[in-house]
One Martini backbone bead per residue (centre of mass of N, CA, C, O) as a GRO file, in nm:
protein
  587
    1MET     BB    1   8.775   9.355   8.749
    2ASP     BB    2   8.995   9.182   8.643
    3ALA     BB    3   9.199   9.315   8.466
    4ALA     BB    4   9.389   9.421   8.152
    5GLY     BB    5   9.338   9.539   7.818
    6GLY     BB    6   9.426   9.638   7.484
    7GLY     BB    7   9.269   9.416   7.339
    8GLY     BB    8   9.107   9.202   7.171
    9GLU     BB    9   9.022   8.849   7.272
   10GLU     BB   10   9.160   8.843   7.526
   11VAL     BB   11   9.119   8.682   7.851
   12PHE     BB   12   9.172   8.794   8.190
   13VAL     BB   13   9.155   8.701   8.527
   14THR     BB   14   9.466   8.722   8.579
   15TYR     BB   15   9.798   8.825   8.592
   16ALA     BB   16   9.925   8.541   8.552
   17GLN     BB   17   9.831   8.544   8.234
   18ILE     BB   18   9.995   8.781   8.108
   19GLY     BB   19  10.290   8.701   8.091
   20PRO     BB   20  10.271   8.452   7.902
   21TYR     BB   21  10.133   8.603   7.672
   22PHE     BB   22  10.357   8.814   7.619
   23ASN     BB   23  10.589   8.607   7.584
   24LEU     BB   24  10.475   8.487   7.318
   25LEU     BB   25  10.523   8.773   7.171
   26ALA     BB   26  10.843   8.804   7.194
   27LEU     BB   27  10.927   8.682   6.915
   28GLU     BB   28  10.799   8.972   6.779
   29GLY     BB   29  10.894   9.127   7.048
   30PRO     BB   30  10.859   9.234   7.335
   31SER     BB   31  10.845   9.176   7.643
   32ALA     BB   32  10.643   9.183   7.903
   33GLN     BB   33  10.799   9.394   8.069
   34HIS     BB   34  10.836   9.599   7.838
   35ARG     BB   35  10.538   9.651   7.791
   36ILE     BB   36  10.471   9.754   8.075
   37ASP     BB   37  10.693   9.978   8.089
   38ARG     BB   38  10.536  10.151   7.868
   39ILE     BB   39  10.277  10.204   8.043
   40VAL     BB   40  10.361  10.343   8.306
   41PRO     BB   41  10.429  10.640   8.220
   42TYR     BB   42  10.146  10.701   8.118
   43LEU     BB   43   9.991  10.659   8.385
   44ILE     BB   44  10.154  10.860   8.559
   45SER     BB   45  10.063  11.118   8.383
   46LEU     BB   46   9.760  11.151   8.458
   47PRO     BB   47   9.800  11.233   8.745
   48SER     BB   48   9.810  11.519   8.903
   49SER     BB   49   9.935  11.750   9.085
   50PRO     BB   50   9.783  11.929   9.327
   51ARG     BB   51  10.047  12.111   9.404
   52PRO     BB   52  10.133  12.319   9.202
   53THR     BB   53  10.126  12.478   8.924
   54PRO     BB   54  10.307  12.457   8.667
   55THR     BB   55  10.532  12.602   8.504
   56PRO     BB   56  10.599  12.679   8.178
   57GLU     BB   57  10.899  12.550   8.198
   58SER     BB   58  10.744  12.311   8.302
   59SER     BB   59  10.650  11.979   8.391
   60ASP     BB   60  10.448  11.676   8.477
   61SER     BB   61  10.670  11.492   8.520
   62ASP     BB   62  10.850  11.248   8.693
   63ASP     BB   63  11.117  11.451   8.709
   64ASP     BB   64  10.989  11.647   8.869
   65HIS     BB   65  10.931  11.839   9.115
   66PHE     BB   66  10.757  11.798   9.424
   67SER     BB   67  10.580  12.096   9.462
   68LEU     BB   68  10.422  12.200   9.761
   69THR     BB   69  10.197  12.382   9.931
   70SER     BB   70  10.142  12.407  10.286
   71SER     BB   71   9.978  12.678  10.227
   72ASP     BB   72   9.679  12.882  10.158
   73ASP     BB   73   9.810  13.134  10.276
   74ASP     BB   74   9.858  13.467  10.119
   75THR     BB   75   9.975  13.627  10.333
   76ALA     BB   76  10.177  13.868  10.388
   77ALA     BB   77  10.487  13.909  10.487
   78PRO     BB   78  10.706  14.054  10.657
   79ALA     BB   79  10.940  14.266  10.612
   80VAL     BB   80  11.284  14.223  10.514
   81PRO     BB   81  11.581  14.320  10.531
   82ALA     BB   82  11.833  14.361  10.333
   83ALA     BB   83  12.116  14.207  10.271
   84GLN     BB   84  12.447  14.229  10.305
   85ASP     BB   85  12.731  14.166  10.169
   86GLY     BB   86  12.923  13.993  10.401
   87ASP     BB   87  12.793  14.006  10.712
   88GLY     BB   88  12.744  13.698  10.841
   89GLN     BB   89  12.432  13.676  10.862
   90ASP     BB   90  12.116  13.523  10.963
   91HIS     BB   91  11.831  13.623  10.799
   92ILE     BB   92  11.642  13.381  10.741
   93SER     BB   93  11.592  13.300  11.050
   94ARG     BB   94  11.409  13.574  11.093
   95LEU     BB   95  11.179  13.456  10.988
   96PRO     BB   96  10.884  13.350  10.992
   97ASP     BB   97  10.748  13.046  11.041
   98ASP     BB   98  10.550  13.032  10.793
   99LEU     BB   99  10.773  13.101  10.583
  100LEU     BB  100  10.964  12.869  10.645
  101SER     BB  101  10.760  12.649  10.583
  102ASN     BB  102  10.727  12.725  10.283
  103ILE     BB  103  11.019  12.673  10.203
  104VAL     BB  104  11.031  12.372  10.281
  105SER     BB  105  10.787  12.279  10.095
  106CYS     BB  106  10.966  12.353   9.820
  107LEU     BB  107  11.139  12.118   9.878
  108PRO     BB  108  11.283  11.852   9.855
  109THR     BB  109  11.262  11.595  10.063
  110ASN     BB  110  11.566  11.574  10.147
  111GLU     BB  111  11.623  11.883  10.186
  112ALA     BB  112  11.414  11.939  10.404
  113ALA     BB  113  11.542  11.754  10.625
  114ARG     BB  114  11.831  11.907  10.628
  115THR     BB  115  11.743  12.178  10.778
  116MET     BB  116  11.790  12.077  11.079
  117VAL     BB  117  12.122  12.142  11.067
  118LEU     BB  118  12.154  12.454  11.057
  119SER     BB  119  11.975  12.512  11.327
  120THR     BB  120  11.779  12.565  11.597
  121ARG     BB  121  11.566  12.727  11.433
  122TRP     BB  122  11.526  12.476  11.215
  123ARG     BB  123  11.458  12.211  11.366
  124GLY     BB  124  11.125  12.261  11.381
  125VAL     BB  125  11.024  12.317  11.090
  126TRP     BB  126  10.990  12.039  10.954
  127ALA     BB  127  10.799  11.921  11.178
  128ALA     BB  128  10.581  12.169  11.127
  129THR     BB  129  10.561  12.057  10.837
  130PRO     BB  130  10.387  11.931  10.614
  131LEU     BB  131  10.431  11.645  10.448
  132LEU     BB  132  10.642  11.587  10.154
  133VAL     BB  133  10.646  11.313   9.910
  134HIS     BB  134  10.909  11.199   9.679
  135ASP     BB  135  11.079  10.939   9.530
  136ALA     BB  136  11.271  11.118   9.345
  137HIS     BB  137  11.427  11.230   9.625
  138ILE     BB  138  11.524  10.937   9.685
  139ARG     BB  139  11.857  10.837   9.750
  140ALA     BB  140  11.832  10.502   9.660
  141ALA     BB  141  11.840  10.199   9.635
  142ASP     BB  142  11.604   9.993   9.530
  143ARG     BB  143  11.611   9.803   9.792
  144HIS     BB  144  11.589  10.091   9.984
  145ALA     BB  145  11.348  10.280   9.909
  146VAL     BB  146  11.118  10.184  10.095
  147ARG     BB  147  11.265  10.232  10.362
  148ALA     BB  148  11.313  10.534  10.319
  149LEU     BB  149  11.017  10.613  10.308
  150SER     BB  150  10.937  10.498  10.583
  151ARG     BB  151  11.139  10.669  10.755
  152CYS     BB  152  11.041  10.948  10.670
  153VAL     BB  153  10.754  10.920  10.787
  154ALA     BB  154  10.835  10.827  11.081
  155ALA     BB  155  11.007  11.099  11.151
  156HIS     BB  156  10.738  11.237  11.123
  157PRO     BB  157  10.467  11.376  11.306
  158GLY     BB  158  10.292  11.542  11.135
  159PRO     BB  159  10.128  11.576  10.883
  160VAL     BB  160  10.039  11.431  10.565
  161ARG     BB  161   9.979  11.577  10.267
  162ALA     BB  162  10.185  11.439  10.041
  163VAL     BB  163  10.215  11.148   9.813
  164ARG     BB  164  10.468  11.031   9.566
  165VAL     BB  165  10.467  10.699   9.414
  166THR     BB  166  10.627  10.600   9.083
  167ARG     BB  167  10.953  10.453   9.111
  168THR     BB  168  10.879  10.194   9.290
  169SER     BB  169  10.969   9.877   9.406
  170PHE     BB  170  10.792   9.620   9.615
  171HIS     BB  171  10.959   9.384   9.575
  172ARG     BB  172  11.033   9.219   9.862
  173GLN     BB  173  10.875   9.473  10.054
  174GLU     BB  174  10.632   9.416  10.248
  175TYR     BB  175  10.705   9.531  10.528
  176ALA     BB  176  10.772   9.822  10.440
  177LEU     BB  177  10.497   9.872  10.312
  178GLU     BB  178  10.324   9.836  10.567
  179ARG     BB  179  10.460  10.062  10.727
  180LEU     BB  180  10.399  10.292  10.536
  181VAL     BB  181  10.087  10.274  10.531
  182ALA     BB  182  10.048  10.292  10.840
  183SER     BB  183  10.178  10.575  10.869
  184LEU     BB  184   9.984  10.726  10.682
  185ALA     BB  185   9.731  10.667  10.848
  186ALA     BB  186   9.836  10.786  11.125
  187LYS     BB  187   9.922  11.077  10.959
  188ASN     BB  188   9.699  11.188  10.772
  189VAL     BB  189   9.675  11.145  10.477
  190GLN     BB  190   9.554  11.332  10.186
  191ASP     BB  191   9.764  11.266   9.940
  192LEU     BB  192   9.771  10.976   9.708
  193ILE     BB  193  10.038  10.830   9.505
  194LEU     BB  194  10.040  10.468   9.427
  195PHE     BB  195  10.300  10.296   9.263
  196ASN     BB  196  10.395   9.990   9.113
  197ARG     BB  197  10.680   9.866   8.996
  198PRO     BB  198  10.700   9.641   8.791
  199TRP     BB  199  10.733   9.367   8.947
  200PRO     BB  200  10.447   9.256   9.042
  201LEU     BB  201  10.113   9.302   8.937
  202ASP     BB  202   9.967   9.133   9.203
  203MET     BB  203  10.024   9.309   9.442
  204PRO     BB  204   9.937   9.358   9.755
  205LEU     BB  205   9.751   9.581   9.923
  206PRO     BB  206   9.735   9.703  10.211
  207ASP     BB  207   9.478   9.727  10.443
  208ASP     BB  208   9.552  10.021  10.557
  209ILE     BB  209   9.433  10.185  10.320
  210LEU     BB  210   9.132  10.170  10.448
  211SER     BB  211   9.238  10.378  10.703
  212CYS     BB  212   9.257  10.653  10.531
  213GLY     BB  213   9.049  10.897  10.646
  214SER     BB  214   9.203  11.174  10.524
  215LEU     BB  215   9.148  11.130  10.242
  216THR     BB  216   9.094  11.315   9.922
  217ARG     BB  217   9.321  11.158   9.743
  218LEU     BB  218   9.335  10.859   9.516
  219TYR     BB  219   9.612  10.682   9.354
  220ILE     BB  220   9.636  10.362   9.196
  221GLY     BB  221   9.902  10.121   9.079
  222PHE     BB  222   9.963   9.795   9.046
  223TRP     BB  223   9.729   9.625   9.212
  224ARG     BB  224   9.579   9.449   9.478
  225PHE     BB  225   9.294   9.486   9.618
  226PRO     BB  226   9.144   9.477   9.895
  227ASP     BB  227   8.932   9.306  10.102
  228THR     BB  228   8.618   9.438  10.208
  229THR     BB  229   8.497   9.202  10.382
  230ALA     BB  230   8.732   9.226  10.608
  231HIS     BB  231   8.774   9.546  10.526
  232GLN     BB  232   8.638   9.835  10.583
  233PRO     BB  233   8.597  10.123  10.446
  234ALA     BB  234   8.756  10.463  10.535
  235PHE     BB  235   8.630  10.745  10.333
  236PRO     BB  236   8.489  11.038  10.432
  237ASN     BB  237   8.695  11.252  10.244
  238LEU     BB  238   8.672  11.143   9.961
  239HIS     BB  239   8.687  11.289   9.619
  240GLU     BB  240   8.928  11.115   9.471
  241LEU     BB  241   8.941  10.826   9.241
  242GLY     BB  242   9.210  10.603   9.119
  243LEU     BB  243   9.220  10.306   8.898
  244PHE     BB  244   9.526  10.151   8.792
  245HIS     BB  245   9.601   9.857   8.674
  246SER     BB  246   9.394   9.695   8.867
  247ILE     BB  247   9.279   9.468   9.107
  248ILE     BB  248   8.914   9.453   9.129
  249GLU     BB  249   8.631   9.382   9.263
  250ASP     BB  250   8.305   9.445   9.238
  251ARG     BB  251   8.245   9.449   9.548
  252ASP     BB  252   8.466   9.670   9.610
  253VAL     BB  253   8.340   9.897   9.452
  254ASP     BB  254   8.075   9.902   9.605
  255ALA     BB  255   8.205   9.963   9.883
  256LEU     BB  256   8.336  10.229   9.812
  257LEU     BB  257   8.078  10.384   9.729
  258ALA     BB  258   7.930  10.336  10.009
  259HIS     BB  259   8.195  10.485  10.182
  260CYS     BB  260   8.195  10.749   9.982
  261PHE     BB  261   8.026  11.038  10.059
  262LYS     BB  262   8.234  11.258   9.883
  263LEU     BB  263   8.246  11.149   9.606
  264ARG     BB  264   8.321  11.292   9.269
  265ILE     BB  265   8.572  11.117   9.147
  266LEU     BB  266   8.586  10.847   8.901
  267SER     BB  267   8.859  10.627   8.790
  268PHE     BB  268   8.958  10.429   8.502
  269ALA     BB  269   9.274  10.266   8.394
  270MET     BB  270   9.365  10.010   8.214
  271ALA     BB  271   9.174   9.771   8.212
  272TYR     BB  272   9.129   9.457   8.166
  273SER     BB  273   8.991   9.213   8.023
  274CYS     BB  274   8.666   9.120   8.159
  275ARG     BB  275   8.421   8.967   8.370
  276SER     BB  276   8.252   9.263   8.421
  277ARG     BB  277   8.076   9.502   8.645
  278LEU     BB  278   7.993   9.842   8.640
  279ARG     BB  279   7.853   9.988   8.933
  280ILE     BB  280   7.662  10.288   8.988
  281ARG     BB  281   7.644  10.393   9.342
  282SER     BB  282   7.588  10.741   9.413
  283SER     BB  283   7.519  11.051   9.590
  284SER     BB  284   7.805  11.228   9.492
  285LEU     BB  285   7.872  11.171   9.210
  286ARG     BB  286   8.002  11.357   8.906
  287VAL     BB  287   8.243  11.164   8.794
  288MET     BB  288   8.291  10.923   8.518
  289MET     BB  289   8.590  10.736   8.420
  290GLU     BB  290   8.677  10.557   8.114
  291TRP     BB  291   9.020  10.443   8.038
  292ARG     BB  292   9.097  10.194   7.848
  293CYS     BB  293   8.887   9.965   7.889
  294GLY     BB  294   8.707   9.621   7.947
  295PHE     BB  295   8.419   9.629   8.014
  296ASN     BB  296   8.118   9.454   7.990
  297GLU     BB  297   7.970   9.666   8.192
  298ILE     BB  298   7.768   9.971   8.234
  299ILE     BB  299   7.605  10.098   8.538
  300VAL     BB  300   7.368  10.353   8.610
  301GLU     BB  301   7.170  10.319   8.879
  302ASP     BB  302   7.255  10.554   9.120
  303ALA     BB  303   7.310  10.909   9.021
  304PRO     BB  304   7.197  11.215   9.120
  305CYS     BB  305   7.495  11.388   9.063
  306LEU     BB  306   7.562  11.315   8.782
  307GLU     BB  307   7.738  11.488   8.502
  308ARG     BB  308   7.968  11.270   8.406
  309LEU     BB  309   8.004  11.040   8.121
  310LEU     BB  310   8.312  10.881   8.037
  311PHE     BB  311   8.496  10.777   7.732
  312HIS     BB  312   8.792  10.553   7.641
  313SER     BB  313   8.743  10.302   7.443
  314ILE     BB  314   8.774   9.948   7.409
  315SER     BB  315   8.715   9.673   7.247
  316ASP     BB  316   8.427   9.537   7.293
  317ARG     BB  317   8.106   9.514   7.309
  318ARG     BB  318   7.899   9.722   7.535
  319PRO     BB  319   7.697   9.809   7.779
  320VAL     BB  320   7.506  10.119   7.852
  321ARG     BB  321   7.342  10.190   8.158
  322ILE     BB  322   7.074  10.425   8.224
  323VAL     BB  323   6.870  10.470   8.499
  324ASN     BB  324   6.988  10.704   8.726
  325ALA     BB  325   7.053  11.049   8.591
  326PRO     BB  326   6.916  11.359   8.631
  327ARG     BB  327   7.216  11.537   8.590
  328LEU     BB  328   7.308  11.464   8.319
  329GLU     BB  329   7.528  11.650   8.074
  330VAL     BB  330   7.776  11.450   7.998
  331LEU     BB  331   7.849  11.252   7.694
  332GLY     BB  332   8.154  11.071   7.639
  333PHE     BB  333   8.265  10.884   7.411
  334LEU     BB  334   8.035  10.747   7.190
  335ASP     BB  335   8.066  10.431   7.055
  336LEU     BB  336   7.880  10.273   6.807
  337GLN     BB  337   8.065  10.001   6.812
  338VAL     BB  338   8.086   9.961   7.143
  339HIS     BB  339   7.815  10.098   7.234
  340ALA     BB  340   7.515  10.003   7.418
  341LEU     BB  341   7.243  10.186   7.467
  342GLU     BB  342   7.061  10.251   7.783
  343ILE     BB  343   6.736  10.394   7.874
  344GLY     BB  344   6.522  10.322   8.113
  345GLY     BB  345   6.526  10.010   7.989
  346VAL     BB  346   6.596  10.113   7.692
  347VAL     BB  347   6.696  10.010   7.392
  348ILE     BB  348   6.894  10.166   7.161
  349ARG     BB  349   6.775  10.190   6.827
  350ALA     BB  350   6.784  10.212   6.508
  351GLY     BB  351   6.491  10.390   6.417
  352MET     BB  352   6.339  10.438   6.656
  353ASN     BB  353   6.076  10.517   6.870
  354VAL     BB  354   6.101  10.781   7.084
  355ARG     BB  355   6.039  10.786   7.411
  356ALA     BB  356   6.034  10.930   7.720
  357ARG     BB  357   6.189  10.693   7.867
  358ALA     BB  358   6.444  10.734   7.641
  359MET     BB  359   6.509  11.007   7.782
  360LEU     BB  360   6.750  11.297   7.839
  361PRO     BB  361   6.690  11.616   7.940
  362SER     BB  362   6.977  11.696   8.083
  363LEU     BB  363   7.136  11.684   7.831
  364LYS     BB  364   7.401  11.904   7.672
  365MET     BB  365   7.644  11.693   7.602
  366LEU     BB  366   7.767  11.528   7.298
  367ALA     BB  367   7.984  11.244   7.216
  368VAL     BB  368   8.062  11.094   6.889
  369LYS     BB  369   8.137  10.790   6.721
  370VAL     BB  370   8.148  10.767   6.355
  371ARG     BB  371   8.053  10.558   6.075
  372PHE     BB  372   7.929  10.685   5.781
  373SER     BB  373   7.946  10.403   5.608
  374HIS     BB  374   7.737  10.304   5.825
  375ASP     BB  375   7.411  10.259   5.839
  376MET     BB  376   7.350  10.213   6.147
  377GLU     BB  377   7.511  10.459   6.258
  378VAL     BB  378   7.355  10.679   6.113
  379LYS     BB  379   7.077  10.607   6.241
  380MET     BB  380   7.171  10.632   6.538
  381LEU     BB  381   7.235  10.931   6.539
  382ASP     BB  382   6.946  11.025   6.501
  383THR     BB  383   6.831  10.885   6.754
  384LEU     BB  384   7.002  11.036   6.966
  385LEU     BB  385   6.883  11.320   6.918
  386ARG     BB  386   6.597  11.218   7.037
  387CYS     BB  387   6.706  11.151   7.338
  388PHE     BB  388   6.810  11.476   7.348
  389PRO     BB  389   6.611  11.754   7.364
  390ARG     BB  390   6.849  11.958   7.525
  391LEU     BB  391   7.072  11.985   7.331
  392GLU     BB  392   7.366  12.208   7.283
  393THR     BB  393   7.616  12.000   7.231
  394LEU     BB  394   7.791  11.862   6.939
  395HIS     BB  395   8.002  11.576   6.896
  396VAL     BB  396   8.167  11.458   6.592
  397MET     BB  397   8.344  11.160   6.507
  398SER     BB  398   8.518  11.055   6.233
  399ILE     BB  399   8.538  10.715   6.129
  400GLN     BB  400   8.760  10.506   5.956
  401PRO     BB  401   8.713  10.218   5.826
  402SER     BB  402   8.854   9.925   5.706
  403SER     BB  403   8.545   9.823   5.594
  404PRO     BB  404   8.350   9.981   5.405
  405ASP     BB  405   8.046  10.066   5.326
  406SER     BB  406   7.811  10.103   5.060
  407VAL     BB  407   7.649  10.403   5.137
  408ASP     BB  408   7.342  10.579   5.069
  409CYS     BB  409   7.234  10.879   5.260
  410ALA     BB  410   7.075  11.097   5.111
  411GLU     BB  411   6.776  11.013   5.151
  412PHE     BB  412   6.777  10.993   5.453
  413TRP     BB  413   6.839  11.296   5.527
  414LYS     BB  414   6.611  11.424   5.348
  415SER     BB  415   6.366  11.263   5.500
  416LEU     BB  416   6.417  11.400   5.756
  417GLY     BB  417   6.326  11.533   6.032
  418SER     BB  418   6.302  11.687   6.310
  419CYS     BB  419   6.394  11.798   6.646
  420ASP     BB  420   6.408  11.937   6.947
  421CYS     BB  421   6.712  12.020   6.957
  422LEU     BB  422   6.714  12.160   6.670
  423GLU     BB  423   6.480  12.363   6.714
  424SER     BB  424   6.577  12.486   7.042
  425HIS     BB  425   6.907  12.406   7.143
  426LEU     BB  426   7.122  12.380   6.929
  427LYS     BB  427   7.438  12.575   6.919
  428THR     BB  428   7.670  12.343   6.896
  429PHE     BB  429   7.895  12.223   6.632
  430VAL     BB  430   8.139  11.949   6.613
  431PHE     BB  431   8.382  11.842   6.370
  432HIS     BB  432   8.567  11.558   6.378
  433ARG     BB  433   8.769  11.462   6.131
  434TYR     BB  434   8.718  11.624   5.880
  435GLN     BB  435   8.709  11.536   5.504
  436GLY     BB  436   8.461  11.583   5.295
  437LEU     BB  437   8.276  11.363   5.272
  438ASP     BB  438   7.971  11.278   5.166
  439CYS     BB  439   7.867  11.155   5.437
  440GLU     BB  440   7.944  11.407   5.602
  441TYR     BB  441   7.805  11.630   5.440
  442LEU     BB  442   7.510  11.536   5.478
  443PHE     BB  443   7.503  11.585   5.782
  444LEU     BB  444   7.574  11.884   5.775
  445CYS     BB  445   7.327  11.969   5.618
  446TYR     BB  446   7.120  11.881   5.828
  447ILE     BB  447   7.211  12.065   6.060
  448LEU     BB  448   7.185  12.339   5.907
  449LYS     BB  449   6.882  12.306   5.838
  450LYS     BB  450   6.760  12.218   6.139
  451GLY     BB  451   6.933  12.432   6.301
  452LYS     BB  452   6.772  12.704   6.428
  453VAL     BB  453   6.999  12.781   6.683
  454LEU     BB  454   7.258  12.785   6.544
  455LYS     BB  455   7.591  12.946   6.616
  456THR     BB  456   7.820  12.709   6.616
  457LEU     BB  457   8.097  12.601   6.399
  458GLY     BB  458   8.316  12.322   6.416
  459PHE     BB  459   8.662  12.228   6.308
  460ASP     BB  460   8.838  11.907   6.295
  461CYS     BB  461   9.079  11.833   6.090
  462ALA     BB  462   9.262  11.566   5.989
  463ASP     BB  463   9.476  11.689   5.738
  464SER     BB  464   9.357  11.983   5.775
  465ASP     BB  465   9.293  12.336   5.843
  466ASP     BB  466   9.091  12.333   5.622
  467VAL     BB  467   8.762  12.467   5.544
  468VAL     BB  468   8.579  12.284   5.292
  469VAL     BB  469   8.262  12.361   5.137
  470GLU     BB  470   8.072  12.244   4.858
  471GLY     BB  471   7.757  12.296   4.706
  472GLY     BB  472   7.587  12.415   4.970
  473PRO     BB  473   7.535  12.525   5.281
  474MET     BB  474   7.858  12.578   5.218
  475SER     BB  475   7.978  12.805   5.017
  476GLY     BB  476   8.272  12.756   4.949
  477SER     BB  477   8.536  12.910   5.131
  478SER     BB  478   8.543  12.977   5.464
  479VAL     BB  479   8.856  13.066   5.489
  480GLU     BB  480   8.824  13.333   5.288
  481GLY     BB  481   8.552  13.511   5.336
  482ASN     BB  482   8.357  13.456   5.111
  483ALA     BB  483   8.070  13.515   4.887
  484PRO     BB  484   7.947  13.289   4.713
  485THR     BB  485   7.771  13.142   4.408
  486GLY     BB  486   7.672  12.889   4.490
  487GLY     BB  487   7.466  12.651   4.496
  488SER     BB  488   7.157  12.513   4.578
  489SER     BB  489   6.919  12.268   4.755
  490GLY     BB  490   6.666  12.421   4.902
  491SER     BB  491   6.813  12.531   5.135
  492ASP     BB  492   6.999  12.668   5.368
  493ASP     BB  493   7.230  12.898   5.321
  494VAL     BB  494   7.589  12.940   5.384
  495VAL     BB  495   7.759  13.249   5.410
  496MET     BB  496   8.004  13.476   5.371
  497GLU     BB  497   8.042  13.826   5.502
  498GLY     BB  498   8.322  13.914   5.637
  499GLY     BB  499   8.543  13.730   5.801
  500PRO     BB  500   8.767  13.725   6.013
  501MET     BB  501   8.809  13.670   6.354
  502SER     BB  502   9.050  13.791   6.384
  503GLY     BB  503   9.306  13.862   6.221
  504SER     BB  504   9.381  13.795   5.897
  505ALA     BB  505   9.189  13.837   5.607
  506GLY     BB  506   9.419  13.747   5.385
  507GLU     BB  507   9.505  13.446   5.457
  508GLY     BB  508   9.245  13.226   5.466
  509ASN     BB  509   9.366  13.012   5.636
  510VAL     BB  510   9.336  12.751   5.883
  511SER     BB  511   9.551  12.764   6.152
  512SER     BB  512   9.759  12.655   6.375
  513GLY     BB  513   9.830  12.864   6.591
  514GLY     BB  514   9.834  13.136   6.735
  515SER     BB  515   9.718  13.486   6.763
  516GLY     BB  516   9.501  13.752   6.708
  517GLY     BB  517   9.450  13.971   6.961
  518SER     BB  518   9.130  13.938   6.914
  519ASN     BB  519   8.756  13.920   6.982
  520ASP     BB  520   8.643  14.027   6.732
  521VAL     BB  521   8.370  14.061   6.510
  522VAL     BB  522   8.352  14.052   6.166
  523LYS     BB  523   8.072  14.252   6.031
  524GLU     BB  524   8.015  14.424   5.771
  525GLY     BB  525   8.271  14.623   5.873
  526GLY     BB  526   8.197  14.553   6.181
  527PRO     BB  527   8.241  14.513   6.507
  528VAL     BB  528   8.164  14.227   6.724
  529SER     BB  529   8.142  14.159   7.032
  530GLY     BB  530   8.296  13.841   7.110
  531SER     BB  531   8.349  13.515   7.250
  532VAL     BB  532   8.438  13.162   7.142
  533GLY     BB  533   8.656  13.020   7.331
  534GLU     BB  534   8.429  12.853   7.516
  535GLY     BB  535   8.200  12.750   7.292
  536ASN     BB  536   8.043  13.027   7.259
  537ALA     BB  537   7.846  13.233   7.128
  538PRO     BB  538   7.755  13.526   7.107
  539SER     BB  539   7.544  13.710   7.255
  540GLY     BB  540   7.193  13.814   7.151
  541GLY     BB  541   7.058  13.607   6.996
  542SER     BB  542   6.796  13.492   6.829
  543ARG     BB  543   6.565  13.300   6.725
  544GLY     BB  544   6.669  13.225   6.405
  545SER     BB  545   6.931  13.320   6.340
  546ASN     BB  546   7.162  13.380   6.059
  547ILE     BB  547   7.409  13.352   6.241
  548ILE     BB  548   7.736  13.194   6.196
  549TYR     BB  549   8.012  13.049   6.366
  550VAL     BB  550   8.328  12.970   6.228
  551CYS     BB  551   8.552  12.724   6.365
  552VAL     BB  552   8.830  12.622   6.512
  553ALA     BB  553   8.919  12.303   6.648
  554SER     BB  554   9.078  12.211   6.953
  555PRO     BB  555   9.181  11.945   7.089
  556CYS     BB  556   9.117  11.830   7.462
  557TRP     BB  557   9.129  11.512   7.497
  558THR     BB  558   9.177  11.432   7.832
  559PHE     BB  559   9.199  11.314   8.138
  560GLN     BB  560   9.210  11.584   8.292
  561ASN     BB  561   8.968  11.724   8.147
  562ALA     BB  562   8.749  11.512   8.210
  563ILE     BB  563   8.775  11.553   8.546
  564ASP     BB  564   8.742  11.866   8.503
  565LEU     BB  565   8.491  12.085   8.603
  566SER     BB  566   8.623  12.360   8.491
  567VAL     BB  567   8.582  12.221   8.219
  568GLU     BB  568   8.334  12.267   8.004
  569ASP     BB  569   8.498  12.136   7.747
  570PRO     BB  570   8.665  11.821   7.705
  571PHE     BB  571   8.693  11.801   7.369
  572CYS     BB  572   8.717  12.123   7.305
  573VAL     BB  573   8.848  12.425   7.145
  574LEU     BB  574   8.742  12.724   7.035
  575ARG     BB  575   8.879  12.940   6.799
  576HIS     BB  576   8.867  13.286   6.818
  577ASP     BB  577   9.123  13.344   6.619
  578LYS     BB  578   8.955  13.122   6.418
  579CYS     BB  579   8.694  13.306   6.296
  580TRP     BB  580   8.375  13.308   6.122
  581ILE     BB  581   8.124  13.447   5.923
  582ALA     BB  582   7.792  13.336   5.876
  583SER     BB  583   7.498  13.309   5.654
  584ARG     BB  584   7.172  13.282   5.611
  585VAL     BB  585   7.005  13.190   5.294
  586MET     BB  586   6.716  13.192   5.150
  587ALA     BB  587   6.606  13.008   4.868
   0.00000   0.00000   0.00000
């Protein structure tokens, strides 16, 4: 798992090979350092600040104040009489200690430390407040920034609640770096985001990082991870771990998983192409995220609690082997050109006869990237539906290949029978980047015909917000709310009966932005209460119901949503303010 690439066929074993490679490209573009400098801000933006949630007027950019609440106790403080203008008295110092501590915790790092000089009353407040450090608040020259951070942590008695270091270069500051990490370990740091502003890219991270036993969240970027054979990791409280653009050996990943007994979220971002194998063995892990990496192989060997296996993959084709993940519920985006799926030791091949050993009954949500003009990917899509018999939500993203095959899939989809998930479980289908091409339309027809319990149909259109399907299962323009008289093809027709669900019925087109102001479903002249904003159709329908809710889908596929278990669907949000009623009509 050494090193990281953005694609292509170059393979880097160490970061020492990256600089010369990028510099060779500098004749036609930016230098190696400029290329990496453009990656850094993107990676820094991925891990969010732990607390508090930014206000609507602010963003979570690297320039924002790192303001964290030092106490989770929301008990109201005693009322303090309002001060009169110009009375010359220090009324703030009369506040209770816990309230003063909360005030200090909301200040930038440097301003918080300066409160000690206000008065004897304030002298002990900063020391009694769990320390919050953000290097954006340390006003020091680059060569002194590491020392300033180290002195700030050393001057505080602890504990250290959160540290965010994302704009400091540790080049030629090895001693100050070692002191800083040792102090964080000694003072029980709980939340740490530590990025090295390159260069060098392969700077060793001090071994003391493995002794930060109080850590609950750790994100590191642009480091060479310590050798765990010499120093065993001690992370008994770690819940969330992110390794960004860093060099770490396969054996060190294994050691981390073996010693992180409470780890719930594991993420890798922008690891370079390398000859490596990511092996997942964890009794506590619930989310595994691979974001723009180039692993040669991903193996879920033993993950009894894993709920989400997520990819935003690049580079060449690689196997994804799922051996034991009995609670896996969300899988995607599975790119049929990049990922070769294997379940229970069985390689999933297009058109194969799927047996019980190759099925994942626990899976409820699948997201797939498909090139519908490629014959093998079309057949693989059908095979995948048979591998997940209890699938409830299906996301399909249509990818337009650079050199499409001329494939006629009409007979293929017409000849297919149904499968377990379409017969009794699939309730939501979302078509991403739908362009109304014949190959896409044929698959849509198949889903509408065979999906006996389908309740919600979502569209994320590539070039337009209009959803228009003509001459088949969805006759006429669904965005206009009319019940057209288009012909049928012998299957179940889906026609519009009511009109828009909240919003103006006369507007016709489905546009992004805006809110309808109501969650009612307009059906045959009367409202039917129910919201589909969470991705679920209104409850109450029986099996085989003729009603389908057609919605606009707003993509929400981001790193933060992927690892956030409170986000039910990390791939999109169905717009309940832009939703229409359709009805099946038996031909």
